[in-house]
C-alpha positions in Angstrom: 116.6 122.5 88.7 118.4 123.3 92.5 121.0 120.9 93.1 121.3 122.1 96.8 117.6 121.4 97.8 118.3 117.7 96.1 121.4 116.9 98.0 119.7 117.8 101.1 116.7 115.3 99.9 119.2 112.6 99.4 120.7 113.2 102.4 117.4 113.1 104.4 116.7 109.9 102.5 119.7 108.0 103.4 118.5 108.5 107.1 115.1 107.7 106.7 116.1 104.4 105.4 118.2 103.8 108.6 115.2 104.5 110.9 111.9 103.3 108.7 110.8 99.9 109.2 108.3 97.8 107.1 105.3 97.7 107.9 103.0 95.3 105.9 102.9 96.3 102.2 104.6 99.6 103.1 108.5 100.3 102.1 111.3 102.6 102.1 112.7 103.2 98.4 115.8 101.5 97.8 119.2 103.2 98.9 120.2 103.4 95.5 118.8 103.1 92.0 118.8 105.8 88.4 114.8 105.7 88.4 114.7 106.4 92.4 117.1 109.2 92.1 114.8 110.5 88.9 111.8 110.5 90.9 113.7 112.5 94.1 114.1 115.2 90.9 110.7 115.0 90.1 109.8 115.9 94.1 112.2 118.1 94.1 110.9 120.2 91.0 107.6 119.8 92.7 108.7 121.9 95.7 108.0 125.8 95.4 108.3 127.9 98.0 108.3 126.7 101.3 106.7 123.2 100.3 108.6 120.1 101.7 108.4 116.7 102.4 106.0 115.8 104.8 106.8 113.2 107.6 103.6 111.6 108.9 104.0 109.8 112.8 105.4 106.7 111.1 108.3 108.4 110.0 108.4 107.3 106.7 108.7 110.1 104.1 108.6 107.9 101.2 107.5 104.8 100.3 106.4 102.1 97.7 103.4 100.4 97.5 101.3 98.4 94.5 97.9 100.3 94.1 96.8 99.0 90.9 97.6 95.4 90.4 100.4 93.8 88.3 104.0 94.6 88.8 102.8 98.2 89.0 104.8 100.1 92.3 103.8 103.7 93.1 106.2 105.5 94.9 104.3 107.5 97.7 105.3 110.7 99.1 103.3 114.3 100.6 104.4 117.9 100.0 103.1 121.0 101.8 103.8 124.3 103.3 101.8 124.2 106.5 99.2 126.8 105.3 97.8 125.1 102.5 96.2 121.5 102.0 99.3 119.0 101.9 99.4 117.0 98.3 99.5 113.5 97.8 102.0 112.1 95.1 101.9 109.2 93.2 105.1 108.4 91.3 105.0 105.6 88.8 107.7 104.5 86.9 110.1 106.6 84.9 108.6 108.5 82.4 105.0 108.1 83.6 103.1 111.0 84.3 102.9 112.0 88.4 99.4 111.6 89.7 98.7 114.1 92.5 95.4 114.6 94.9 94.4 117.2 97.6 94.7 115.8 101.1 92.0 117.2 103.3 94.4 118.9 105.6 97.9 120.4 106.3 99.6 117.8 108.1 99.5 114.4 107.5 99.6 111.9 110.6 98.3 108.3 109.5 99.7 106.1 106.4 98.4 102.6 105.2 98.2 100.3 102.9 95.2 97.3 103.3 93.4 95.3 101.2 89.7 96.9 102.0 87.9 95.0 98.8 89.4 91.7 99.1 91.0 91.1 95.7 94.5 91.2 96.6 95.3 94.9 95.8 95.8 97.3 98.5 94.0 100.6 99.2 95.8 103.5 100.5 94.4 105.2 103.4 95.6 108.5 104.0 94.4 110.4 107.2 95.2 114.3 107.6 94.0 117.2 109.7 94.7 120.9 110.7 97.4 121.7 113.4 95.8 122.2 116.8 92.7 120.7 115.6 91.6 117.3 116.5 89.1 116.4 113.9 90.4 114.8 110.7 89.3 113.1 107.4 90.4 109.8 106.3 90.5 109.4 102.4 91.3 106.4 100.7 92.9 105.3 97.5 92.3 102.3 95.3 92.5 101.5 91.4 89.6 101.5 88.8 90.2 100.1 85.4 94.2 100.8 86.0 94.2 103.9 87.6 94.2 105.3 90.9 91.2 107.3 92.1 89.7 108.5 95.9 86.9 106.2 96.3 85.7 107.7 99.5 86.5 110.0 102.4 85.3 110.0 105.8 85.6 112.5 108.7 87.7 110.2 111.0 89.6 111.0 114.3 91.0 107.5 114.7 90.6 104.5 112.7 90.7 100.9 113.3 90.9 97.5 110.7 89.6 94.3 112.1 88.1 91.0 110.3 85.6 90.6 113.0 82.7 88.8 110.8 85.4 86.1 109.4 85.1 86.8 105.8 88.7 87.5 105.0 88.2 90.9 104.2 89.3 93.7 106.5 86.6 95.8 108.1 87.4 99.8 108.5 86.3 101.4 111.2 86.4 105.4 111.3 86.0 106.6 115.1 84.9 110.2 115.5 81.7 112.3 116.8 78.9 113.9 116.4 79.7 117.1 118.3 78.0 115.5 121.7 78.8 111.6 120.9 81.4 109.5 119.9 80.5 107.5 116.8 81.5 104.6 115.1 81.3 104.6 111.2 82.0 101.4 109.5 83.0 100.2 106.0 82.4 97.1 104.6 83.1 95.2 101.2 80.9 91.8 101.0 81.1 92.4 97.2 83.9 93.7 96.7 82.8 97.7 96.8 83.2 99.3 99.8 79.9 100.4 101.6 79.0 102.3 104.0 77.0 101.4 107.3 74.9 104.5 109.8 77.4 106.0 112.4 76.5 103.9 115.6 76.6 106.4 118.6 78.2 105.8 121.7 77.1 106.5 125.3 80.0 108.8 125.9 81.7 111.4 124.1 85.0 111.1 122.0 87.1 112.7 124.5 85.7 110.7 127.0 86.8 107.5 125.3 89.5 105.6 127.2 90.2 102.6 124.7 89.5 100.3 121.9 90.1 97.0 121.9 88.9 93.3 120.4 87.2 90.8 122.4 85.4 87.6 121.8 82.1 86.5 123.2 81.4 82.9 124.7 80.1 81.8 121.6 83.2 82.5 119.6 82.1 85.8 118.1 84.3 88.6 117.9 83.5 92.2 118.7 84.9 95.2 118.9 85.3 97.0 122.2 84.9 100.7 123.1 85.3 102.3 126.5 84.5 105.1 127.3 83.3 107.3 130.8 80.0 108.5 131.2 78.7 111.4 132.3 78.1 110.1 135.8 81.8 108.8 136.3 81.1 104.8 135.5 83.0 103.3 132.8 81.1 101.6 129.8 82.1 99.2 127.2 80.2 99.0 124.3 80.4 95.7 122.2 80.0 96.2 118.6 79.8 93.1 116.0 80.2 92.8 112.2 77.7 91.2 110.3 78.1 90.7 106.6 76.1 93.6 105.1 75.9 95.6 108.5 77.3 96.4 112.0 75.7 96.3 115.3 75.8 97.2 118.9 75.1 94.4 121.2 74.3 96.6 124.3 70.7 96.4 123.5 68.8 99.0 125.3 68.1 102.2 123.0 67.7 104.5 125.5 70.0 104.4 128.1 73.1 101.9 128.6 73.0 98.3 129.6 73.8 97.7 133.5 75.6 94.8 132.7 78.3 96.6 131.0 78.9 99.2 133.5 82.3 99.4 135.3 81.8 101.7 138.6 84.9 102.4 139.5 86.9 100.5 142.3 88.7 102.9 145.2 88.8 105.5 142.1 90.4 103.0 139.8 88.7 101.5 136.6 89.1 97.9 136.0 88.3 97.1 132.1 87.1 94.3 130.2 89.8 91.1 129.3 90.2 87.6 129.3 90.7 87.2 133.2 90.7 83.4 133.0 92.4 82.7 130.2 90.1 81.2 127.9 90.2 82.9 125.2 86.8 84.9 125.6 86.7 88.2 127.0 85.2 88.3 130.5 83.5 91.9 132.1 83.9 92.7 135.6 81.2 94.1 138.2 82.4 95.1 141.8 81.0 93.4 144.7 81.0 95.1 148.2 82.2 92.9 151.1 80.9 93.0 154.8 83.4 94.7 156.9 85.7 93.1 158.8 84.8 95.7 161.7 83.2 99.2 162.1 86.5 100.7 162.0 88.1 98.9 158.8 87.8 100.3 155.0 84.7 98.8 152.6 86.4 96.1 150.3 85.5 95.1 147.0 86.2 91.7 145.0 85.3 92.0 141.3 83.0 89.3 139.6 84.1 88.6 136.2 81.4 87.6 134.0 80.9 85.8 130.7 80.0 87.9 127.7 77.0 86.6 125.8 74.4 87.6 123.0 72.0 88.0 125.5 74.1 90.0 128.3 76.6 88.8 130.7 75.8 85.5 132.2 77.8 83.1 134.8 80.6 84.4 136.9 83.7 82.9 135.6 86.4 84.3 138.1 86.5 86.3 141.1 89.8 88.9 141.9 90.7 91.0 144.8 92.6 94.3 143.4 94.6 96.1 145.7 95.3 99.6 143.4 97.7 100.9 146.1 100.1 97.9 146.3 99.8 97.1 142.3 98.8 93.9 142.5 95.8 91.9 142.0 95.0 87.9 143.2 92.8 85.3 141.6 90.9 83.8 144.4 90.2 79.7 144.2 86.7 79.1 143.6 86.0 78.0 147.6 86.7 81.6 148.4 84.0 83.3 146.2 81.7 83.7 148.8 81.4 84.4 152.6 84.6 86.5 152.8 86.1 89.5 154.1 89.2 91.2 153.7 91.3 94.1 155.7 93.8 96.2 155.2 96.7 97.2 157.9 99.7 99.4 158.2 101.4 98.1 160.9 104.8 100.4 160.5 106.0 102.7 158.0 107.4 99.6 156.8 105.3 97.2 156.8 101.5 96.2 155.5 99.2 93.5 155.4 96.2 92.1 153.3 94.1 89.9 155.2 91.8 87.4 153.8 89.0 86.2 156.1 86.7 83.3 156.1 83.1 84.5 157.4 81.5 81.3 159.4 78.6 82.3 161.4 79.4 85.3 162.1 83.3 85.0 163.1 86.4 85.8 161.2 89.2 83.3 160.3 92.1 84.2 158.6 93.0 82.3 155.6 95.6 84.2 153.9 97.9 87.4 154.2 100.2 88.9 152.0 102.8 91.0 153.5 104.8 94.3 152.0 107.7 94.7 153.4 110.5 97.7 152.5 113.5 98.4 154.2 117.0 97.0 154.7 115.6 94.3 156.8 112.7 92.8 155.2 114.4 89.9 153.8 115.2 88.8 157.7 111.8 89.7 158.4 110.7 87.0 155.6 112.5 84.6 156.8 111.3 84.8 160.6 108.0 84.8 159.6 108.3 81.6 157.6 106.6 83.1 154.4 106.7 82.9 150.9 108.4 85.4 148.5 105.8 86.3 145.8 107.6 89.4 144.6 110.7 91.6 145.5 112.6 94.1 143.7 114.8 96.5 145.4 112.6 98.9 147.4 109.7 96.4 148.3 109.1 92.8 148.8 105.5 91.3 148.8 105.1 88.1 150.4 102.7 85.4 151.2 101.5 83.9 154.4 98.9 81.0 154.6 97.2 79.5 157.1 96.5 75.7 157.9 93.0 76.4 158.2 92.8 77.3 154.6 94.7 74.4 153.5 92.4 72.3 155.1 89.0 73.6 153.5 90.7 73.2 150.2 93.4 70.7 149.8 94.1 72.3 146.3 95.3 75.8 147.8 98.7 75.9 148.4 101.3 78.7 148.7 103.0 77.4 145.2 98.6 77.6 143.7 98.3 81.4 145.3 101.4 82.4 144.3 100.7 81.1 140.5 97.6 83.4 141.0 99.0 86.6 142.4 100.1 89.3 139.8 101.5 92.7 139.8 99.2 94.9 137.9 100.3 95.3 134.4 101.4 91.8 134.0 99.2 89.5 132.1 96.2 90.6 130.5 95.5 93.1 133.2 93.9 96.7 132.5 93.4 99.1 134.8 93.4 102.5 135.0 93.1 105.8 138.0 89.6 107.3 137.8 90.7 110.2 139.5 
């Protein structure tokens, strides 16, 4: 027994308890208690040479969880020296034998407890790997006849847990790669036993995967959306639907990506699928080039947002204009979806404008102008031009000028209604990224 190291462990435990929050069924050990201190002594006796308590990414070295049903709880800890595979230690009640398992790697990154089988008893999920190596392995432990065993393992660089098929049991999605493409391997438990599906290959590599999210089709079906960058630089979103016994990609074509799921960069930026109109369903963006205001004007785009159905993308639900340099976007009234053009103008070093024009018989009529004003005199400029402030901070003011022509064409279009359609990038559900 080495009391000095035990004292250090206890001090570390007190420190962890002050900052390690509860996460679902994961709990830090209580501050005091003879049995818990006895378990610390057991861990102390198991540390040999350079072995120490490891700290997963969530910051918790010690946690309590029920893995075998009933009132029986285990203390979960990991020991390692950085050179050999880490050791998972399951410490039951006082006087019971400690169970140990060898982890797949020397470093433990993710530790979760979730019920994957629907029996009300959680399984322990451990993701581990080697330092400097992106590949990791997921090991899942659970109860079999009252004892804890390793149920299965799977190469996994990232894991997702969702109940997309609505059966009340979580599906486990292991995101990995097959050497050239990102893959998704799923475990479902329709009969209370985890069943592995064949890996689904994506159209991009794992390194080019940019985002994982969930979405909803217009018929209410929940889907997993995995987005990445193709070799040609376009963004592609792969929708995955979970059935009772399997999962399937809704991208359709087996030999080439579906054009409707491609998102071409808009002036060097990507715009991701999202619920842009607030109805709860995921909308897919497609850039549409507008006619130029004149020969010297920059090409401008609006984004048409389509409803997502099992048979593909159908029906435009919303049209937006994204001004990436200014960091804002505008949802257009429906009467402005067609026959428009847009012009950007830098008037001075502190004043720039974006103007929307209505095209009528080849003539451009000004409808709306968004002013970006900087400098100490910006408030005076806004008052002088009788503008409506959309956003303002210590460095700039974004203000709106709306023509009477626009209001006569559509009586619902007012400065107040336009202000409600105006958002800064990052507000609401908008997600966009730089493609350069």
